N, C-alpha and C positions, 0 to 999 in steps of 0.2 A: 504494500500500500504506500502510495506516494502522496504527500501533502504539499500543496503549493500555496504560498501566501503572497499576495500582491498588495502594494500600497499605492494610494493615489496622491500622496504628497511626499515631500522630502523632509526628513527630520532635521537635516542641517539648515534648510531654509527656515523652518519653523523656529529653530533655536536662535537663528540670527535675527528674526523678526520679533521675538518675544519681548525684548526690552521696549520696543516701540509700541507694541500692543498694550503692555502694562502701563506705560506712560500715558497713552491715549485714554485708557480706562480710568486712570486716576484723575486726569483733567476733566473728563466728562462727569465723574463722580463729584468733583469739587463744584462744578457748575450746577449740577442738580441739587446738591446739598445747600448751596447758597440760596437758591430759590426756595427750598423748603424752609430754611431758617427764617427768611423774610415772611413767608406765609404763616409760620407758627407765631412769630411775634405779632403780626397784624391781627391774628385771630385770638391772641391771648392764650395760646397753648404752649406746652412743652412737648418733648418727645413722649412722655409718659402720661400726659393729661393736661388739665387746665392749670394756669398759673394762679398763685395765691392772689386774692383780691387786694387792692390797694388799701392801706390803712387810712383812717380819717385824716391823720396829720398830712399824709402825702396828697390827698385830695384837696385839702385846705391850701397847701403850698402851691399846688397847680392852679388853684383858683386865684391866689394872690399874684401869681406870675402870668395870669391870663392865658393859661394853657388848658384847652378843653380836652375832654376824653378821660376815660378811666381805665384804659388798657395799660397794663404794666409794660415797661420798657419802650413806650411809644410816645412819650411826652412831647419831645421836639422833633422826633424823626431822625435825629442825628445817628443813632445806633442803627436803625433800620436802613438808612441810606448809605451807611459805611460798609455794609456787608457786600463783599465782592470776591469772586474766585480769582486767584492769582496763581499762575503756574499750576502746582499740584496741591494747593491748599485753599482755605477760605480765610480771609482776613476781615476784621471788624474793629471798630473803635473800641479801645479799652474801656471797660465799664466798671 
């Protein structure tokens, strides 16, 4: 009995292209995650559920500063607008 195995691709080519494939995957993941981060902040959610409600003191401070809204992390929009995918990561304003 004779067994024949044929391949339709070259392992050498796959090995040489793997770093580029991984890099592309990481870049796309960073882009997708930055969009999801913005979406979660806009809706007042975290990865695991809802964010804690703002304390009365925070709401009062926002009122004095004439900032509307009661969504955490979204007072001025500076954090939300700073979230950007750069190379293989996501950067945001330090908070």
